[in-house]
PDB file of N, CA, C and O in Angstrom:
ATOM      1  N   MET A   1     129.105 101.008 112.036  1.00  0.00           N
ATOM      2  CA  MET A   1     130.432 101.056 111.470  1.00  0.00           C
ATOM      3  C   MET A   1     130.880  99.616 111.251  1.00  0.00           C
ATOM      4  O   MET A   1     130.717  98.758 112.118  1.00  0.00           O
ATOM      5  N   THR A   2     131.417  99.383 110.136  1.00  0.00           N
ATOM      6  CA  THR A   2     131.898  98.039 109.851  1.00  0.00           C
ATOM      7  C   THR A   2     133.310  97.861 110.394  1.00  0.00           C
ATOM      8  O   THR A   2     134.111  98.796 110.417  1.00  0.00           O
ATOM      9  N   VAL A   3     133.586  96.661 110.821  1.00  0.00           N
ATOM     10  CA  VAL A   3     134.930  96.363 111.329  1.00  0.00           C
ATOM     11  C   VAL A   3     135.631  95.342 110.444  1.00  0.00           C
ATOM     12  O   VAL A   3     136.673  94.799 110.812  1.00  0.00           O
ATOM     13  N   LEU A   4     135.046  95.083 109.269  1.00  0.00           N
ATOM     14  CA  LEU A   4     135.633  94.135 108.345  1.00  0.00           C
ATOM     15  C   LEU A   4     137.020  94.621 107.921  1.00  0.00           C
ATOM     16  O   LEU A   4     137.163  95.736 107.418  1.00  0.00           O
ATOM     17  N   GLY A   5     138.018  93.802 108.120  1.00  0.00           N
ATOM     18  CA  GLY A   5     139.381  94.154 107.745  1.00  0.00           C
ATOM     19  C   GLY A   5     140.083  95.022 108.764  1.00  0.00           C
ATOM     20  O   GLY A   5     141.198  95.479 108.514  1.00  0.00           O
ATOM     21  N   GLN A   6     139.455  95.264 109.920  1.00  0.00           N
ATOM     22  CA  GLN A   6     140.067  96.100 110.954  1.00  0.00           C
ATOM     23  C   GLN A   6     140.455  95.233 112.153  1.00  0.00           C
ATOM     24  O   GLN A   6     139.818  94.216 112.425  1.00  0.00           O
ATOM     25  N   ASP A   7     141.488  95.638 112.852  1.00  0.00           N
ATOM     26  CA  ASP A   7     141.845  94.990 114.111  1.00  0.00           C
ATOM     27  C   ASP A   7     141.025  95.678 115.195  1.00  0.00           C
ATOM     28  O   ASP A   7     141.318  96.814 115.570  1.00  0.00           O
ATOM     29  N   GLU A   8     139.988  94.990 115.706  1.00  0.00           N
ATOM     30  CA  GLU A   8     139.089  95.606 116.680  1.00  0.00           C
ATOM     31  C   GLU A   8     139.817  96.068 117.936  1.00  0.00           C
ATOM     32  O   GLU A   8     139.354  96.989 118.608  1.00  0.00           O
ATOM     33  N   ASN A   9     140.936  95.454 118.264  1.00  0.00           N
ATOM     34  CA  ASN A   9     141.687  95.848 119.465  1.00  0.00           C
ATOM     35  C   ASN A   9     142.418  97.180 119.278  1.00  0.00           C
ATOM     36  O   ASN A   9     142.800  97.814 120.261  1.00  0.00           O
ATOM     37  N   SER A  10     142.620  97.615 118.013  1.00  0.00           N
ATOM     38  CA  SER A  10     143.327  98.878 117.787  1.00  0.00           C
ATOM     39  C   SER A  10     142.372 100.060 117.651  1.00  0.00           C
ATOM     40  O   SER A  10     142.813 101.204 117.542  1.00  0.00           O
ATOM     41  N   LEU A  11     141.064  99.791 117.658  1.00  0.00           N
ATOM     42  CA  LEU A  11     140.084 100.874 117.523  1.00  0.00           C
ATOM     43  C   LEU A  11     139.882 101.582 118.858  1.00  0.00           C
ATOM     44  O   LEU A  11     140.032 100.970 119.915  1.00  0.00           O
ATOM     45  N   VAL A  12     139.544 102.856 118.813  1.00  0.00           N
ATOM     46  CA  VAL A  12     139.328 103.663 120.006  1.00  0.00           C
ATOM     47  C   VAL A  12     137.833 103.917 120.164  1.00  0.00           C
ATOM     48  O   VAL A  12     137.157 104.284 119.202  1.00  0.00           O
ATOM     49  N   ASP A  13     137.319 103.725 121.368  1.00  0.00           N
ATOM     50  CA  ASP A  13     135.905 103.982 121.646  1.00  0.00           C
ATOM     51  C   ASP A  13     135.732 105.474 121.919  1.00  0.00           C
ATOM     52  O   ASP A  13     136.177 105.978 122.950  1.00  0.00           O
ATOM     53  N   CYS A  14     135.085 106.176 120.990  1.00  0.00           N
ATOM     54  CA  CYS A  14     134.875 107.616 121.120  1.00  0.00           C
ATOM     55  C   CYS A  14     133.454 107.951 121.555  1.00  0.00           C
ATOM     56  O   CYS A  14     133.056 109.114 121.499  1.00  0.00           O
ATOM     57  N   SER A  15     132.684 106.963 121.984  1.00  0.00           N
ATOM     58  CA  SER A  15     131.276 107.203 122.291  1.00  0.00           C
ATOM     59  C   SER A  15     131.088 108.217 123.414  1.00  0.00           C
ATOM     60  O   SER A  15     130.066 108.902 123.451  1.00  0.00           O
ATOM     61  N   GLU A  16     132.046 108.332 124.330  1.00  0.00           N
ATOM     62  CA  GLU A  16     131.886 109.309 125.413  1.00  0.00           C
ATOM     63  C   GLU A  16     132.111 110.743 124.931  1.00  0.00           C
ATOM     64  O   GLU A  16     131.776 111.691 125.641  1.00  0.00           O
ATOM     65  N   LEU A  17     132.677 110.911 123.730  1.00  0.00           N
ATOM     66  CA  LEU A  17     132.896 112.250 123.186  1.00  0.00           C
ATOM     67  C   LEU A  17     131.680 112.781 122.431  1.00  0.00           C
ATOM     68  O   LEU A  17     131.574 113.985 122.197  1.00  0.00           O
ATOM     69  N   VAL A  18     130.762 111.888 122.048  1.00  0.00           N
ATOM     70  CA  VAL A  18     129.570 112.304 121.317  1.00  0.00           C
ATOM     71  C   VAL A  18     128.595 112.883 122.331  1.00  0.00           C
ATOM     72  O   VAL A  18     128.169 112.175 123.243  1.00  0.00           O
ATOM     73  N   PRO A  19     128.231 114.158 122.192  1.00  0.00           N
ATOM     74  CA  PRO A  19     127.363 114.776 123.200  1.00  0.00           C
ATOM     75  C   PRO A  19     125.933 114.233 123.137  1.00  0.00           C
ATOM     76  O   PRO A  19     125.469 113.778 122.091  1.00  0.00           O
ATOM     77  N   VAL A  20     125.262 114.293 124.260  1.00  0.00           N
ATOM     78  CA  VAL A  20     123.857 113.922 124.319  1.00  0.00           C
ATOM     79  C   VAL A  20     123.065 115.040 123.654  1.00  0.00           C
ATOM     80  O   VAL A  20     123.236 116.208 124.001  1.00  0.00           O
ATOM     81  N   PRO A  21     122.194 114.694 122.693  1.00  0.00           N
ATOM     82  CA  PRO A  21     121.460 115.769 122.007  1.00  0.00           C
ATOM     83  C   PRO A  21     120.487 116.465 122.946  1.00  0.00           C
ATOM     84  O   PRO A  21     119.982 115.847 123.883  1.00  0.00           O
ATOM     85  N   PRO A  22     120.220 117.750 122.706  1.00  0.00           N
ATOM     86  CA  PRO A  22     119.271 118.458 123.574  1.00  0.00           C
ATOM     87  C   PRO A  22     117.860 117.930 123.346  1.00  0.00           C
ATOM     88  O   PRO A  22     117.578 117.374 122.284  1.00  0.00           O
ATOM     89  N   PRO A  23     116.976 118.091 124.311  1.00  0.00           N
ATOM     90  CA  PRO A  23     115.597 117.641 124.111  1.00  0.00           C
ATOM     91  C   PRO A  23     114.928 118.466 123.015  1.00  0.00           C
ATOM     92  O   PRO A  23     115.339 119.597 122.755  1.00  0.00           O
ATOM     93  N   PRO A  24     113.901 117.912 122.372  1.00  0.00           N
ATOM     94  CA  PRO A  24     113.223 118.669 121.310  1.00  0.00           C
ATOM     95  C   PRO A  24     112.639 119.974 121.837  1.00  0.00           C
ATOM     96  O   PRO A  24     112.222 120.057 122.992  1.00  0.00           O
ATOM     97  N   ALA A  25     112.613 120.992 120.980  1.00  0.00           N
ATOM     98  CA  ALA A  25     112.099 122.302 121.377  1.00  0.00           C
ATOM     99  C   ALA A  25     110.581 122.300 121.504  1.00  0.00           C
ATOM    100  O   ALA A  25     110.014 123.143 122.199  1.00  0.00           O
ATOM    101  N   SER A  26     109.914 121.350 120.832  1.00  0.00           N
ATOM    102  CA  SER A  26     108.456 121.268 120.915  1.00  0.00           C
ATOM    103  C   SER A  26     108.031 119.823 120.710  1.00  0.00           C
ATOM    104  O   SER A  26     108.858 118.955 120.430  1.00  0.00           O
ATOM    105  N   THR A  27     106.750 119.576 120.848  1.00  0.00           N
ATOM    106  CA  THR A  27     106.243 118.233 120.612  1.00  0.00           C
ATOM    107  C   THR A  27     106.054 118.017 119.118  1.00  0.00           C
ATOM    108  O   THR A  27     106.030 118.978 118.348  1.00  0.00           O
ATOM    109  N   ALA A  28     105.921 116.773 118.710  1.00  0.00           N
ATOM    110  CA  ALA A  28     105.702 116.454 117.301  1.00  0.00           C
ATOM    111  C   ALA A  28     104.351 116.990 116.864  1.00  0.00           C
ATOM    112  O   ALA A  28     103.371 116.897 117.604  1.00  0.00           O
ATOM    113  N   HIS A  29     104.296 117.556 115.656  1.00  0.00           N
ATOM    114  CA  HIS A  29     103.063 118.147 115.147  1.00  0.00           C
ATOM    115  C   HIS A  29     103.130 118.241 113.627  1.00  0.00           C
ATOM    116  O   HIS A  29     104.205 118.177 113.031  1.00  0.00           O
ATOM    117  N   PHE A  30     101.960 118.394 113.013  1.00  0.00           N
ATOM    118  CA  PHE A  30     101.888 118.634 111.577  1.00  0.00           C
ATOM    119  C   PHE A  30     101.892 120.139 111.341  1.00  0.00           C
ATOM    120  O   PHE A  30     101.347 120.890 112.149  1.00  0.00           O
ATOM    121  N   PRO A  31     102.504 120.594 110.235  1.00  0.00           N
ATOM    122  CA  PRO A  31     102.389 122.013 109.905  1.00  0.00           C
ATOM    123  C   PRO A  31     100.953 122.332 109.500  1.00  0.00           C
ATOM    124  O   PRO A  31     100.188 121.433 109.151  1.00  0.00           O
ATOM    125  N   ALA A  32     100.598 123.582 109.547  1.00  0.00           N
ATOM    126  CA  ALA A  32      99.236 124.002 109.190  1.00  0.00           C
ATOM    127  C   ALA A  32      98.883 123.502 107.802  1.00  0.00           C
ATOM    128  O   ALA A  32      99.682 123.608 106.871  1.00  0.00           O
ATOM    129  N   GLY A  33      97.683 122.957 107.668  1.00  0.00           N
ATOM    130  CA  GLY A  33      97.213 122.478 106.378  1.00  0.00           C
ATOM    131  C   GLY A  33      97.415 120.995 106.155  1.00  0.00           C
ATOM    132  O   GLY A  33      96.899 120.454 105.178  1.00  0.00           O
ATOM    133  N   LEU A  34      98.151 120.315 107.030  1.00  0.00           N
ATOM    134  CA  LEU A  34      98.370 118.876 106.897  1.00  0.00           C
ATOM    135  C   LEU A  34      97.770 118.147 108.088  1.00  0.00           C
ATOM    136  O   LEU A  34      97.575 118.735 109.152  1.00  0.00           O
ATOM    137  N   SER A  35      97.476 116.853 107.904  1.00  0.00           N
ATOM    138  CA  SER A  35      96.910 116.039 108.982  1.00  0.00           C
ATOM    139  C   SER A  35      97.268 114.576 108.755  1.00  0.00           C
ATOM    140  O   SER A  35      98.031 114.254 107.845  1.00  0.00           O
ATOM    141  N   ASN A  36      96.719 113.695 109.579  1.00  0.00           N
ATOM    142  CA  ASN A  36      96.973 112.261 109.427  1.00  0.00           C
ATOM    143  C   ASN A  36      96.489 111.752 108.064  1.00  0.00           C
ATOM    144  O   ASN A  36      96.996 110.746 107.568  1.00  0.00           O
ATOM    145  N   ALA A  37      95.521 112.431 107.458  1.00  0.00           N
ATOM    146  CA  ALA A  37      95.019 112.024 106.141  1.00  0.00           C
ATOM    147  C   ALA A  37      96.099 112.151 105.067  1.00  0.00           C
ATOM    148  O   ALA A  37      95.990 111.526 104.012  1.00  0.00           O
ATOM    149  N   ASP A  38      97.127 112.937 105.315  1.00  0.00           N
ATOM    150  CA  ASP A  38      98.200 113.136 104.337  1.00  0.00           C
ATOM    151  C   ASP A  38      99.340 112.124 104.487  1.00  0.00           C
ATOM    152  O   ASP A  38     100.307 112.161 103.726  1.00  0.00           O
ATOM    153  N   ILE A  39      99.228 111.235 105.451  1.00  0.00           N
ATOM    154  CA  ILE A  39     100.284 110.251 105.707  1.00  0.00           C
ATOM    155  C   ILE A  39     100.063 109.010 104.859  1.00  0.00           C
ATOM    156  O   ILE A  39      98.954 108.477 104.815  1.00  0.00           O
ATOM    157  N   GLU A  40     101.106 108.547 104.186  1.00  0.00           N
ATOM    158  CA  GLU A  40     101.052 107.290 103.456  1.00  0.00           C
ATOM    159  C   GLU A  40     101.541 106.203 104.415  1.00  0.00           C
ATOM    160  O   GLU A  40     102.740 106.059 104.657  1.00  0.00           O
ATOM    161  N   GLN A  41     100.591 105.450 104.951  1.00  0.00           N
ATOM    162  CA  GLN A  41     100.884 104.456 105.979  1.00  0.00           C
ATOM    163  C   GLN A  41     101.828 103.387 105.437  1.00  0.00           C
ATOM    164  O   GLN A  41     101.552 102.793 104.395  1.00  0.00           O
ATOM    165  N   ALA A  42     102.932 103.137 106.126  1.00  0.00           N
ATOM    166  CA  ALA A  42     103.917 102.170 105.676  1.00  0.00           C
ATOM    167  C   ALA A  42     103.675 100.786 106.277  1.00  0.00           C
ATOM    168  O   ALA A  42     103.998  99.776 105.652  1.00  0.00           O
ATOM    169  N   CYS A  43     103.122 100.734 107.457  1.00  0.00           N
ATOM    170  CA  CYS A  43     102.948  99.457 108.143  1.00  0.00           C
ATOM    171  C   CYS A  43     101.547  99.414 108.746  1.00  0.00           C
ATOM    172  O   CYS A  43     101.238 100.174 109.664  1.00  0.00           O
ATOM    173  N   ALA A  44     100.717  98.538 108.237  1.00  0.00           N
ATOM    174  CA  ALA A  44      99.328  98.468 108.699  1.00  0.00           C
ATOM    175  C   ALA A  44      99.221  97.963 110.134  1.00  0.00           C
ATOM    176  O   ALA A  44      98.260  98.290 110.831  1.00  0.00           O
ATOM    177  N   SER A  45     100.187  97.178 110.584  1.00  0.00           N
ATOM    178  CA  SER A  45     100.106  96.618 111.940  1.00  0.00           C
ATOM    179  C   SER A  45     100.490  97.627 113.021  1.00  0.00           C
ATOM    180  O   SER A  45     100.133  97.450 114.186  1.00  0.00           O
ATOM    181  N   THR A  46     101.212  98.679 112.647  1.00  0.00           N
ATOM    182  CA  THR A  46     101.602  99.720 113.600  1.00  0.00           C
ATOM    183  C   THR A  46     101.095 101.058 113.081  1.00  0.00           C
ATOM    184  O   THR A  46     101.750 101.677 112.242  1.00  0.00           O
ATOM    185  N   PRO A  47      99.947 101.516 113.560  1.00  0.00           N
ATOM    186  CA  PRO A  47      99.382 102.758 113.025  1.00  0.00           C
ATOM    187  C   PRO A  47     100.241 103.973 113.354  1.00  0.00           C
ATOM    188  O   PRO A  47     100.918 104.017 114.382  1.00  0.00           O
ATOM    189  N   PHE A  48     100.198 104.957 112.461  1.00  0.00           N
ATOM    190  CA  PHE A  48     100.909 106.211 112.672  1.00  0.00           C
ATOM    191  C   PHE A  48     100.248 106.941 113.830  1.00  0.00           C
ATOM    192  O   PHE A  48      99.019 106.960 113.900  1.00  0.00           O
ATOM    193  N   PRO A  49     101.002 107.540 114.738  1.00  0.00           N
ATOM    194  CA  PRO A  49     100.378 108.229 115.878  1.00  0.00           C
ATOM    195  C   PRO A  49      99.553 109.435 115.437  1.00  0.00           C
ATOM    196  O   PRO A  49      99.838 110.061 114.416  1.00  0.00           O
ATOM    197  N   THR A  50      98.543 109.741 116.211  1.00  0.00           N
ATOM    198  CA  THR A  50      97.719 110.914 115.945  1.00  0.00           C
ATOM    199  C   THR A  50      98.444 112.136 116.497  1.00  0.00           C
ATOM    200  O   THR A  50      98.731 112.209 117.692  1.00  0.00           O
ATOM    201  N   LEU A  51      98.740 113.095 115.620  1.00  0.00           N
ATOM    202  CA  LEU A  51      99.472 114.290 116.007  1.00  0.00           C
ATOM    203  C   LEU A  51      98.599 115.515 115.816  1.00  0.00           C
ATOM    204  O   LEU A  51      97.736 115.527 114.937  1.00  0.00           O
ATOM    205  N   PRO A  52      98.805 116.546 116.621  1.00  0.00           N
ATOM    206  CA  PRO A  52      98.037 117.788 116.420  1.00  0.00           C
ATOM    207  C   PRO A  52      98.533 118.535 115.181  1.00  0.00           C
ATOM    208  O   PRO A  52      99.666 118.352 114.737  1.00  0.00           O
ATOM    209  N   THR A  53      97.667 119.370 114.643  1.00  0.00           N
ATOM    210  CA  THR A  53      98.015 120.214 113.490  1.00  0.00           C
ATOM    211  C   THR A  53      98.135 121.655 113.957  1.00  0.00           C
ATOM    212  O   THR A  53      97.297 122.144 114.715  1.00  0.00           O
ATOM    213  N   ASP A  54      99.184 122.334 113.499  1.00  0.00           N
ATOM    214  CA  ASP A  54      99.360 123.746 113.851  1.00  0.00           C
ATOM    215  C   ASP A  54      98.199 124.570 113.299  1.00  0.00           C
ATOM    216  O   ASP A  54      97.726 124.312 112.192  1.00  0.00           O
ATOM    217  N   PRO A  55      97.739 125.555 114.061  1.00  0.00           N
ATOM    218  CA  PRO A  55      96.682 126.431 113.535  1.00  0.00           C
ATOM    219  C   PRO A  55      97.254 127.413 112.521  1.00  0.00           C
ATOM    220  O   PRO A  55      98.465 127.622 112.452  1.00  0.00           O
ATOM    221  N   GLY A  56      96.368 128.007 111.741  1.00  0.00           N
ATOM    222  CA  GLY A  56      96.788 129.053 110.812  1.00  0.00           C
ATOM    223  C   GLY A  56      96.665 128.647 109.370  1.00  0.00           C
ATOM    224  O   GLY A  56      96.168 127.566 109.055  1.00  0.00           O
ATOM    225  N   PRO A  57      97.126 129.526 108.483  1.00  0.00           N
ATOM    226  CA  PRO A  57      97.028 129.239 107.043  1.00  0.00           C
ATOM    227  C   PRO A  57      97.968 128.102 106.644  1.00  0.00           C
ATOM    228  O   PRO A  57      98.919 127.777 107.355  1.00  0.00           O
ATOM    229  N   VAL A  58      97.675 127.515 105.495  1.00  0.00           N
ATOM    230  CA  VAL A  58      98.495 126.413 104.987  1.00  0.00           C
ATOM    231  C   VAL A  58      99.932 126.878 104.842  1.00  0.00           C
ATOM    232  O   VAL A  58     100.191 127.969 104.335  1.00  0.00           O
ATOM    233  N   THR A  59     100.864 126.049 105.286  1.00  0.00           N
ATOM    234  CA  THR A  59     102.281 126.374 105.188  1.00  0.00           C
ATOM    235  C   THR A  59     102.701 126.342 103.725  1.00  0.00           C
ATOM    236  O   THR A  59     102.475 125.349 103.034  1.00  0.00           O
ATOM    237  N   SER A  60     103.307 127.420 103.254  1.00  0.00           N
ATOM    238  CA  SER A  60     103.745 127.464 101.856  1.00  0.00           C
ATOM    239  C   SER A  60     105.251 127.276 101.777  1.00  0.00           C
ATOM    240  O   SER A  60     106.003 127.694 102.658  1.00  0.00           O
ATOM    241  N   VAL A  61     105.657 126.647 100.714  1.00  0.00           N
ATOM    242  CA  VAL A  61     107.082 126.419 100.469  1.00  0.00           C
ATOM    243  C   VAL A  61     107.405 127.039  99.116  1.00  0.00           C
ATOM    244  O   VAL A  61     106.706 126.792  98.133  1.00  0.00           O
ATOM    245  N   ALA A  62     108.443 127.829  99.067  1.00  0.00           N
ATOM    246  CA  ALA A  62     108.823 128.490  97.812  1.00  0.00           C
ATOM    247  C   ALA A  62     109.252 127.441  96.791  1.00  0.00           C
ATOM    248  O   ALA A  62     109.946 126.488  97.145  1.00  0.00           O
ATOM    249  N   PRO A  63     108.856 127.600  95.541  1.00  0.00           N
ATOM    250  CA  PRO A  63     109.263 126.624  94.517  1.00  0.00           C
ATOM    251  C   PRO A  63     110.771 126.675  94.292  1.00  0.00           C
ATOM    252  O   PRO A  63     111.406 127.720  94.434  1.00  0.00           O
ATOM    253  N   VAL A  64     111.318 125.530  93.942  1.00  0.00           N
ATOM    254  CA  VAL A  64     112.750 125.440  93.668  1.00  0.00           C
ATOM    255  C   VAL A  64     112.960 125.802  92.209  1.00  0.00           C
ATOM    256  O   VAL A  64     112.349 125.183  91.339  1.00  0.00           O
ATOM    257  N   PRO A  65     113.809 126.790  91.908  1.00  0.00           N
ATOM    258  CA  PRO A  65     114.025 127.155  90.508  1.00  0.00           C
ATOM    259  C   PRO A  65     114.722 126.035  89.752  1.00  0.00           C
ATOM    260  O   PRO A  65     115.566 125.333  90.310  1.00  0.00           O
ATOM    261  N   PRO A  66     114.370 125.867  88.480  1.00  0.00           N
ATOM    262  CA  PRO A  66     115.058 124.818  87.706  1.00  0.00           C
ATOM    263  C   PRO A  66     116.531 125.140  87.549  1.00  0.00           C
ATOM    264  O   PRO A  66     116.931 126.304  87.530  1.00  0.00           O
ATOM    265  N   SER A  67     117.325 124.098  87.437  1.00  0.00           N
ATOM    266  CA  SER A  67     118.767 124.328  87.323  1.00  0.00           C
ATOM    267  C   SER A  67     119.253 124.106  85.918  1.00  0.00           C
ATOM    268  O   SER A  67     120.444 124.256  85.646  1.00  0.00           O
TER     269      SER A  67
END
């Protein structure tokens, strides 16, 4: 949040009102049909972690109708 043009002494700290998010329901994974080979590496010095792939048929996504 920018404070440019604001009196910082008049602002209220609401950070204690923001709830702590719940832990993830599962571990990180690729959907069926995808793997590390499908990742476009952004930073060569920090490799993308190796994640498991869900078993089963390739995950399908319904096409978006043209508007």
